[in-house]
N, C-alpha and C positions, 0 to 999 in steps of 0.2 A: 583712603586707599584700600584699607583692609576690607571695607564694605564692598568695594568694587570687585575685589578678588573673590569674596564669598559668592557674590552674584554671578561671577563668571564660572565658578566651579558648579554652583547650583544649575545654571543654564546648561553646561556641558553634560553634567550627570543626567539631568532630566531629559535632554535631547537624546543621549545614548540610550537611556531606559526606554524611551517612547519608540525608538527605532528598533530596539530589541523585541519589544512587545508587538509592534506592527509585523516584523518579519516572522516572529513565532506564529502569530494568528494567521498569517497569509499562508505559511507552510502547513499549518495544521488542517486547514480546510481541504477536504479531498476533491480530486477531479470528479466531474459529474457524469463521465462516460468513460468506457474503455472498449477496446476492439478485441474481440475474441475469435481467433482462428478456429473454425467449428467443424471442419471436415465436410463431407458431402451432404448435401441437404437431404434430410429425412433419415440419415444413417445414425448409427449408435452414438457416435460423438456428438452429432447435431442435437440429438435428443438431450443428452447431458448439458450441452451448452444452453439449450433453451431453458432447462431447469435452473441453471445459474442465473440466466437472465431474469426469470421470474422472481427468484429470491432477491437479487440486488435491486430490482425495481422497487421493492418495499422500502429501500433506504434512499430512493430517489437517484439511483445510479443507472444510467441507460447503458446497457450492454449491446454493442453492434456485433452481430454475428456475421463473420466473413466466410463464405463457402470456399472450401479448398478440396484438393484431390485426396488429402489425408495427412498423415503424420509427417511425412517428409517435407511436404509444402508447408505445413504448420511450422515446422522448426525453421525452414527457410524464411518465412515471414517474421518470425521473432528475430532472427539474426539480422533481418534488414530493417528492423524496427517498424515494420508495417502492421504489427499486431502487438498488443500488450500481454496477452495471455493466450495459452493454447494447450489442448490435450495432446500429448505425444506418447506414442507406442513405446513400450520397452524395446531396447536394443536399437533404436534409431539414434544415430550420431547427431549431436547437437553442438552448437557453439559453446566453448567453455565459459564465455562470459554470462550466458544465461543462468537463471537460478530456478530451483525447483521448489514448488510450494508443497509438494508431497506426492506420494503414490496414491492413487484414488480407486482403482479397481483392477480385478484380473480380467485379462483378455484371452480366452482360449483360442487356440489355433484350430479351427473347424476345417476338415477336409471331407467334402461330400463327393461321392462318385456314383455314376450310374451303375445300378446293381448288375446289369447285364455285361458291363465292360470287365467285370472280375479284376478290378485294378489291384496290382500288388501292394502289400502293406509296407514294402521297403521302397522308400523314395528313390533310392539309387537304381532301382529296376524300371524307372518310368520312361525309358526311352521310347519316343514315338507317341507318347500320350499327350492329348491336348488338354491344357489346364488353364482355366480362368484364374489369374493370380493377381488381379488388381491393376489399376492404372498407374502409370508413371506418377511418382509423387505420393503415392499411398504407402501406409505402413506395411499393409499386406504384401505389396510388391517387393518392398525392401527386405522384409523377412524371408520370403521365399527365395529371392535372388542370393541372399547371404547363405541360405542352406544349400542351394545348388552349387555355389562356389566352394563351400566347405566340403561338399561331397565330391568335388572334382568332376562333376558332370560336364561333358563338352558343350559348347555353345550350340543351341538348336536341338540338343538331345530331347528336351521336353518342349513340346510346342506350346509356346506361351500365347495366352489370349489376354489382351489388355483390358478386360472388364472386370469390375468389382462390384460389391454391394448388390443391390437389387438387379443391376444389369447381369452380373455374373450369375445370380440365381435363376434369372429367366433363361440364360443361355444354357445352363445345365438342365433345367427342366425340359427345354425344347430339344435337347440332344446335340446342340452345336459344339458342345465340349464334353470330354470324358469325365472331368472333375473340376472342382472349384474350391479354392481356398479362401477362407475368411478369418482375419484376425479381428475380433469384435467381441463386445460384451454380450452376455446372454439376452439382454433386452433388445438387441439389434432386430428391427422389424422383419427383415428379410429372411431370418433364420427358421422361424416357426413353420413356414410352408414347406421348407426342405425336410424338416424332421418328419413331417406328416405325409410326405410323398412316398408311397410304397416303392416306386421305381428307383429310389435313391437310398444310399447307405452312408452313415457316418463312419468313416474309417478310424480305426485304431492302429497307428503306425507301429511297425516293429521298431526295436532298438530306441525307445523313447528317452531313456537316460543318456545314451550317447548323443542323440540329437540335441538334447537340452544343453550339453556341453558345447555344442557348436553354435548355438543361437544365444547371444549374450542376454542377460536378464530374464532367462526363461526358466521354468520349472515344470515338473510333471504334476498334474492334478487329476482328480477323478471326478467325472460327471456321472452322478448317480442315476440309476434307471428311475424313470417317472419324474425326472427333474422338471420337465416342461408340462407334462401331463400324466394323470394317473389312469385315466380311462379313455382310450387305452394308453399304456404306459409309454411315454416318450422321453428319452430313448428307451428301447426295449430292455437293454442290458446296460450295465455300467461301462462307461467308456473312459479309458485313460487318454489324456490329451496334453499337449504342450500348452502352456499359458505364459503370457507376459504381463508385466505390470505397467498399466498406463499412468503416466505422470501428468500433473498440471505444472507446466513451465510458464515462466514470466520474465519480463525484462528485469534486470538487477536493480533498477532504480524505481521500480513500481511503488506507488505511494503506499505508506504503511496502512492507512485506512482502507484502501482497496484490498490488501493482503488480508486484513482482518475480516472483511466481508466475504472474501472469496473462501477462506477457511471455514467461516460459519456456515456458508452455503454448502460447502463440501461435507460437512457433518450431516446435513439433512439428506443431500443428494446420494451420498455414497456409503453412509454408515448404516448399512441394513443387511440383514441375513438373507442369503439365497442359496441356491443349489451348491455354490462353490466357495461361498464366503460366510464367515461367521460374523455376527454383530461385533463391532469394535475393531474389526480388521483394518478398516479404512475410515478416514485417511490415515496414511503411515508415513514415516520418514525413512523406512528401510528399503534398500534395493533401488536407489534412484539414479546413480551413476551421473549425478549432476551436484553442484554445490546447493546446499539446502539453505533457504532463507532462515536466518536466526529467528526472525519474528514468527514465521510459519511453524518452525520447529517447536518454539515455546507454546504456540496456540494448540498444536496437535498433541504434544506430550503432557503439558500441564493443564490445558483446558482454558476456557475464557476467564478473563479477570472478573472478580466479584464486583468491581467498580462499574461494570456494564450496567448494573441496576440503578446506578445514580447519575452517571456521566454519559454525554454523547459518545457513541462508538468511536468517532473520529479523534477524540481527545484520549480516550482509553488506549486506542491503538498506538499512541505516541507518548505514553507516560514516560518512558525512559528518555525519549528525546526532549520532552518537555522539562524534565529534571535536569538533563544535561545543560539545556539553554538557560533554565532559570537560576542555576548557581552563579554563573557570571553576572546575570541580571541583579541578583540580590547583592553581589559585591558592589555593583554600580549604585544600587539603591541605598545601602547602608551609609555611605557618606552623606547622601541626601537627607536621610532621616536624622542624622546627627547634626547636619547644618540647618535644617528647617527651624528649630526654635531660635538659634542664633540669628539667622537671617530675618525672622520675624521681628525679634526684639530690635535689631539694628534698624529695620524699616520703621517701626514705631517711634523710636528715639529720633531717627533722622528727620521726621516730620517737624520736629522742634529744633534739633541741634543744627539743622542747615542754616538757621538764622544766626548762628554765632559768627559766621563770617562777616555778616553785616554789622553785628554788634561790635566786633573787634575793630572794624573800619571806623565805626561811629566814635568809639572810645579813642582811637589814635587821632581822629580828625578834631574832636572836641578839645583836646589838650592844646592845640596851637592855633585853632581856627579863630578868625576875627569874631568879635562878640555878635555882630550882625548875622553871622551864619549859624549861630547856635539855635535859633528858633527853627531852622530847617532840620537841624539834626534832631531836635525834640519831636518834631512832627514825624520823622522816620521812625523813631522810637515807638510813637503812638501807633503808627501803621503795622509795626512788627508785633507789638503786644496784642492788637486787634486780631492779627492773623493767627497768632498762637491761641488766642481765646476761642477762635472759631474752629481750631483744629480738633477733629474728633479722635479721641484717644481712649483705649481701654483703661479702666480705673487703675490698673497696676502701673501704667506708664504716665499717669497724670503728674506724678512727682517731677518728671522731667520739664513739664510745662510750668509747674509752680517755681522750679528752680530758675528757669530762664526769665520768668517775670520778676523774680527777686533781683536778678542781674540787671534787668531793664530799669527797675526802680533805682538801683545804685547809679546807673549811668545818668538817669534823669535828674538825680540829686546832684551830681557833679556839675551837669550843665546848668542846672539852676543856680548853683553856687558861683559859677563863672559870670552868669548874667547878673547876679546881685552885686558883683565887683565893678560894674560899669559906673 
C-alpha cells in the first residue's frame, strides 16, 4: 500500500511539474508578428515605423505596418485592439487601459505661411485665414482644434482645409491655402522643401508660453538657425516653436519579449543627437500621460540585462516571470527529488518481494495439503526461485534476492520433511 501511495504522489508531482514547464515554455515564446499603426504612408511616423520593422526583422518578428490618418486613428485602433503598437502624438487622448512604452521624440509644431499673406503671429487674429490643418484622425488636426477651442475662436472663423502632410505642403506651395500646420518630426520628408521655398516663411508665434499651457504635453523649444542646412542657413534665424512629445503606446498585454525588442529598437531609432534633441534624451519615461509599462521603464532607466549576452532575448525579457513561475515548480519538484531514491529502492525490492505472496500461500498450503499435492508445491517453489535468479538487480539490492532464496530453501526443506513422513 505504501508503495502505491508513493507511486501516486510521484505521478502527480511529475505531472504537475511537466504541465508547469510546458505552460512556461509556451508562454515564453514570443509572437512572430505584430501590427504597427504607422500613420500616413511616407510620413514621419511611417518612416519611424519602417525603422522599427527593419530592426525587429533581425529577430524574426514580422511587423505589419497599418496606414492611418495619424495619431487619433492610431489611438482608436489600439483601443479597438486592431493594432498592437502605435506612435501617438503628445496631447492626444487615449484609453486609460493602454500602456506607454516611452516617449520617443520631440515633434515641433511647424506653421508655414505664404510670405505675401503677412499672416499675424497671434493665432487669435486668424479670422478668415485658410489653413491646411490636417485630415480628420490626424494628430495635427487634433492639436489645432484644441488650440482653437482654448482660444474661444468661433466656428468657421478660421477656414479649415482638411489636408495634411505632403498634400498640405503642395496646397501651400500652390497658393490654395494661406498657411499650413504640421506636427511632425524634423525628418518628415515634406518639411525640407517648405524651408527652402523663398515664398514661404516659418512663423514664430506670439505668446508661446501661454499657448503651451493651453496645449497639453507641449513645451517651447528653439530650432537653431542652420539646423537643416548651413549653406544657405535654413532656417535663417533661430525660431521658437511649440513641441509635443510623441509616445510609443501598446496593448497592456503585449508580450514581454516584444516589449524588449521594441525598446531595443527605440534605442537605435531615437537615441540620436539632432537640432532639438541631445543624445540620451530618448527614449524617456517622462511626460507620457499614460501608465508606463514596468518592463519598458526598467529597460529605459536601467538598460539591457547583461544576460542578453548569454541567453535568448525572449528568456531574458521574462526573467522575473520565469522566477515567479519556477518557485512553485521547485516546491513541486522537491518532494519528487526526495521520493525518487525511495521509489527506486521500492521498485528494486518489489521485483523480488512480490513473490512473497506466493511463498506465503505455499507455506500455508503445505502445512495441511495432502502428501500427493506436495510435489506441485515444490515445483512452484522451483519456478519462483528460477524467476528470482533471472531477475536483474543492482549489486546493492542482490541481498533481497539472496534472502528470498533462503526462505525458499526453508520451505523446500519443510515440504521434503512432510514427503519423507509418507
